[in-house]
C-alpha positions as CSV (number, residue, x, y, z in Angstrom):
1,M,-101.4,81.2,9.8
2,A,-98.5,78.8,10.3
3,Q,-98.3,76.8,13.5
4,V,-95.7,78.0,15.9
5,W,-93.4,75.5,17.7
6,K,-91.0,76.1,20.6
7,C,-88.1,73.7,20.9
8,S,-87.1,72.5,24.4
9,G,-84.0,70.7,23.2
10,L,-82.6,67.6,21.7
11,R,-82.7,64.4,23.7
12,W,-81.1,61.0,23.1
13,S,-83.5,58.1,23.4
14,A,-82.9,54.3,22.9
15,G,-84.0,54.8,19.3
16,G,-81.7,57.8,18.6
17,P,-81.9,61.6,18.8
18,V,-85.3,63.3,19.3
19,L,-86.2,67.0,19.2
20,E,-88.6,67.8,22.1
21,W,-91.1,70.7,21.9
22,D,-93.1,72.6,24.5
23,G,-96.4,70.8,25.1
24,G,-94.8,67.3,25.0
25,R,-94.5,66.9,21.3
26,R,-91.4,65.0,20.0
27,S,-89.8,64.7,16.6
28,A,-87.6,61.6,15.9
29,L,-84.4,62.4,13.9
30,P,-83.5,59.4,11.8
31,R,-80.6,59.9,9.3
32,G,-81.9,61.1,6.0
33,K,-84.8,63.1,7.5
34,R,-85.3,66.6,6.1
35,V,-85.0,69.2,8.9
36,A,-86.7,72.5,7.9
37,F,-87.8,75.5,10.0
38,A,-87.7,79.3,10.1
39,V,-87.8,82.1,12.6
40,P,-90.7,84.6,11.7
41,E,-89.9,88.2,10.9
42,G,-90.0,90.2,14.1
43,G,-89.3,87.1,16.2
44,V,-87.6,87.5,19.6
45,R,-85.7,84.9,21.6
46,T,-86.9,84.8,25.2
47,C,-85.4,83.1,28.3
48,V,-86.5,79.4,28.8
49,G,-86.6,79.7,32.6
50,A,-85.0,77.3,35.1
51,R,-85.9,74.0,36.6
52,G,-89.3,73.7,35.0
53,H,-90.3,77.3,35.9
54,A,-91.0,80.0,33.3
55,C,-88.8,83.2,33.4
56,A,-90.7,85.7,35.6
57,V,-89.9,88.6,33.2
58,R,-89.7,86.8,29.9
59,A,-86.3,88.3,29.4
60,V,-84.8,88.6,25.9
61,V,-81.6,86.6,25.5
62,P,-78.8,86.8,22.9
63,G,-79.1,84.6,19.8
64,R,-75.6,83.1,20.3
65,S,-76.3,81.9,23.8
66,T,-76.4,78.1,24.0
67,G,-78.1,78.2,27.4
68,A,-81.0,80.6,26.4
69,R,-81.3,81.8,30.0
70,C,-81.2,85.3,31.5
71,E,-78.7,85.9,34.2
72,E,-81.1,85.2,37.1
73,C,-82.5,82.0,35.6
74,A,-79.0,80.8,34.8
75,R,-78.0,81.4,38.4
76,L,-81.1,79.4,39.7
77,D,-80.4,76.6,37.3
78,R,-76.8,76.2,38.4
79,A,-77.8,76.4,42.0
80,H,-79.3,72.9,41.6
81,S,-76.7,71.4,39.4
82,V,-74.4,68.4,40.0
83,A,-72.1,69.7,37.2
84,A,-71.6,73.0,39.0
85,D,-70.8,71.1,42.2
86,T,-73.6,72.7,44.2
87,I,-75.3,69.5,45.4
88,A,-73.6,67.4,48.0
89,D,-76.4,65.3,49.5
90,D,-77.7,63.5,46.4
91,P,-78.3,59.9,47.6
92,R,-78.2,58.4,44.1
93,P,-75.1,56.3,43.0
94,Y,-72.9,57.9,40.4
95,R,-70.4,56.7,37.8
96,V,-67.0,58.2,36.9
97,Y,-66.2,57.9,33.2
98,L,-63.6,58.6,30.6
99,A,-64.9,60.1,27.3
100,W,-63.0,60.4,24.0
101,F,-64.0,62.9,21.3
102,G,-61.0,62.6,18.9
103,P,-57.2,62.1,19.0
104,G,-55.8,63.7,22.1
105,M,-59.3,64.8,23.3
106,V,-60.2,62.9,26.4
107,K,-62.2,64.1,29.4
108,V,-63.2,62.7,32.8
109,G,-66.7,63.2,34.2
110,I,-69.5,61.8,36.4
111,T,-73.1,60.9,35.7
112,A,-75.9,59.4,37.7
113,V,-76.1,55.6,37.3
114,E,-79.8,55.8,36.5
115,R,-79.1,57.9,33.4
116,G,-77.0,55.1,31.8
117,P,-75.0,56.4,28.8
118,A,-77.4,59.3,28.1
119,R,-74.9,61.9,29.4
120,L,-72.2,60.6,27.0
121,L,-74.5,60.8,24.0
122,E,-75.6,64.3,25.0
123,Q,-72.0,65.4,25.0
124,G,-71.2,63.8,21.7
125,A,-68.6,61.4,23.2
126,V,-67.4,59.2,20.3
127,C,-66.4,56.5,22.8
128,F,-66.2,56.1,26.5
129,S,-65.7,53.7,29.4
130,W,-66.8,53.6,33.0
131,L,-64.1,53.9,35.6
132,G,-66.0,53.4,38.9
133,T,-69.3,53.6,40.8
134,G,-70.2,55.0,44.2
135,P,-71.7,57.9,46.1
136,L,-71.7,61.4,44.6
137,M,-69.0,63.0,46.7
138,A,-66.7,59.9,46.2
139,A,-67.3,60.2,42.5
140,R,-66.5,63.9,42.6
141,R,-63.3,63.3,44.5
142,T,-62.2,60.6,42.1
143,E,-62.9,63.0,39.2
144,E,-60.6,65.6,40.7
145,L,-57.9,63.0,41.4
146,L,-58.0,61.8,37.8
147,R,-58.0,65.3,36.3
148,A,-54.7,66.1,38.2
149,A,-53.0,62.7,37.9
150,L,-53.9,62.0,34.2
151,D,-53.8,65.6,33.1
152,V,-57.2,65.4,31.4
153,P,-59.9,68.1,31.6
154,D,-63.5,67.9,32.7
155,R,-64.7,69.9,29.7
156,I,-63.9,70.1,26.0
157,P,-65.4,72.9,23.9
158,Y,-67.9,71.8,21.3
159,A,-66.0,73.7,18.6
160,E,-63.1,71.3,19.1
161,K,-65.3,68.3,19.0
162,R,-66.9,69.4,15.7
163,A,-63.5,70.0,14.2
164,V,-62.5,66.4,14.2
165,R,-65.7,64.4,13.5
166,S,-65.1,63.9,9.8
167,A,-61.5,62.7,10.4
168,L,-61.8,60.1,13.1
169,P,-59.7,56.9,13.0
170,E,-61.5,54.3,10.9
171,T,-61.5,51.3,13.4
172,E,-63.0,51.0,16.8
173,D,-59.7,49.7,18.2
174,E,-58.0,52.9,17.1
175,R,-60.7,55.1,18.5
176,T,-60.7,53.4,21.9
177,A,-56.9,53.0,22.3
178,E,-56.5,56.2,24.4
179,I,-59.4,55.3,26.6
180,R,-57.9,51.9,27.3
181,A,-54.5,53.3,28.0
182,L,-55.8,56.0,30.4
183,H,-58.2,53.5,32.1
184,A,-55.2,51.3,32.9
185,R,-53.3,54.2,34.4
186,A,-56.3,55.4,36.4
187,V,-57.2,52.2,38.2
188,V,-53.8,51.7,39.7
189,L,-53.6,55.2,41.1
190,G,-53.6,55.6,44.9
191,G,-56.0,57.9,46.6
192,W,-59.3,56.5,45.3
193,P,-62.1,56.8,47.9
194,E,-62.9,53.4,49.5
195,S,-66.6,53.8,48.7
196,L,-66.0,54.0,45.0
197,A,-65.8,50.6,43.3
198,R,-63.5,50.4,40.3
199,E,-65.0,49.1,37.0
200,P,-63.3,47.1,34.2
201,C,-62.4,48.8,31.0
202,Q,-65.3,48.1,28.5
203,P,-65.2,50.8,25.9
204,V,-68.4,51.8,24.1
205,D,-68.2,53.3,20.6
206,H,-70.9,55.7,19.4
207,V,-69.7,56.2,15.8
208,E,-72.7,54.3,14.4
209,N,-75.1,55.9,16.8
210,F,-74.0,59.3,15.6
211,G,-73.7,58.4,11.9
212,L,-70.1,59.5,11.8
213,S,-68.5,56.6,9.9
214,R,-69.1,58.3,6.5
215,V,-70.0,61.8,7.5
216,P,-68.8,64.5,5.0
217,A,-66.6,67.3,6.4
218,A,-68.7,70.2,7.5
219,V,-68.1,73.6,5.9
220,G,-69.2,75.6,9.0
221,D,-71.7,75.9,11.8
222,V,-74.7,78.1,12.4
223,A,-73.6,81.0,14.6
224,E,-77.1,82.0,15.7
225,L,-80.8,82.0,14.6
226,V,-82.1,85.4,13.4
227,P,-85.6,86.7,12.6
228,G,-86.5,86.0,9.0
229,G,-83.9,83.3,8.7
230,A,-84.5,79.6,7.8
231,V,-82.7,76.3,7.3
232,S,-83.6,73.3,5.3
233,G,-81.3,70.3,5.0
234,E,-81.0,66.5,5.1
235,L,-79.7,65.1,8.4
236,V,-76.5,63.2,7.7
237,A,-75.3,62.8,11.3
238,A,-76.1,63.8,14.8
239,A,-73.7,64.0,17.8
240,G,-74.5,65.5,21.2
241,P,-76.7,68.6,20.5
242,D,-75.4,68.9,17.0
243,L,-77.2,68.2,13.7
244,H,-75.1,67.8,10.6
245,L,-77.3,69.0,7.7
246,A,-76.6,68.7,4.0
247,V,-77.8,72.0,2.8
248,G,-78.2,72.1,-1.0
249,G,-75.1,72.9,-3.0
250,R,-73.5,74.5,0.1
251,G,-72.3,71.3,1.7
252,V,-72.8,70.1,5.3
253,V,-73.6,72.7,8.0
254,V,-73.6,72.0,11.7
255,L,-76.6,73.2,13.7
256,D,-76.3,73.3,17.5
257,T,-79.9,72.6,18.6
258,R,-79.3,74.5,21.8
259,L,-79.5,77.7,19.6
260,M,-83.1,76.7,18.8
261,T,-84.5,77.0,22.3
262,G,-86.3,80.3,23.3
263,W,-87.4,81.0,19.7
264,E,-90.9,80.6,18.2
265,L,-90.3,78.5,15.1
266,V,-92.5,77.8,12.1
267,P,-92.2,75.1,9.4
268,A,-90.1,76.0,6.3
269,E,-90.2,74.7,2.8
270,A,-88.7,71.2,3.1
271,T,-87.3,71.0,-0.4
272,A,-85.6,74.4,-0.4
273,G,-82.2,73.1,0.7
274,E,-80.8,76.3,2.1
275,C,-79.5,78.0,5.2
276,T,-80.1,81.8,5.6
277,F,-78.9,81.9,9.2
278,P,-75.4,83.3,9.8
279,V,-72.8,80.5,9.3
280,R,-69.2,80.5,10.6
281,E,-67.1,78.9,8.0
282,F,-64.5,76.4,9.3
283,R,-60.9,77.1,8.3
284,R,-58.7,74.4,7.0
285,V,-55.2,73.8,8.5
286,P,-52.3,71.8,6.9
287,D,-53.1,68.5,8.7
288,G,-56.4,68.3,6.9
289,L,-58.6,69.0,10.0
290,F,-60.6,72.1,10.5
C-alpha cells in the first residue's frame, strides 16, 4: 500500500522553497525537480485546524479553499493574526515594506523584523524595499498612512501576480523603478509616528530566487485537487506558494501549494508528465499578458 503524506505547506528557507509535511518531513524544491503526487480515489479534504491544534470535528473543506480551514478554525486563526489587526500588544519590532509584483502592482505591508525577508518570499514579491522599523502599532499606523497617501493596496490577488510573471521587465533597474519612486515619496510624508525609524531605499530583487528570468508563460493554473487526480511535472519556477510545473506536452501549469493542504496524498508516477486535476486556462489579451 502506498505511503500517505499530508502537506502542511510550502516554506521559503535560505536554500529556497521547501514543502513541509505532517510529522516534520521536508522536501526541497530545486528547479528541475520532478513533482509528482496523486489524491487517492475516495479521498476527502479535511480542515487543517488552527494555531497548531487539530480541528475538533475534522470538518470537510472545499477543494478550492486556499486556507483549508472550516469556519470555526478560520475564526480562531484570525483571532491571533497580525495581518487581521487583532493583536495590539506584540512587543517585537516590525518593519514596513513596499513590495512589487509587476508593472503597476505595488503593495505596502508589515512583517516582524525577526522574520527577515520570509514574508516577501511567501507572497511572491518580485522585489521589495524596507521603509521603516518600529513597534507594531507604529508600523500599522504607517502602513495605513502610506496606503492612503500613495494610493497603494495592502493586498494583491494571486491571480494578478501569476498573470505577469512571464512578462516582467528584463533588468533589475526596470523592476525596482516603481519601488524607488514610491519610497522617495513615502519618506518625505508628514504624519509618520515618531517611534518608527525610516530606512533607506535598498531594493531587493527575487527574480533569480524564484527562477523567473526565463520562465515560460503558463497556460493555466490548477483550480483544485480532486479524488483520483494527479500531477507530474518538472519544476521550472517557484514564487510565493506557487509552483510552475512543465507538464508534458501541455506546457507550464501553476500549482498553488495551499490547495494541497488537508488532503492525504500518495506518490504518482514521476515520468508521466501529466495533470488530471481541473485546470483553469489563462486567456490572452492584446498586450501579450494573460
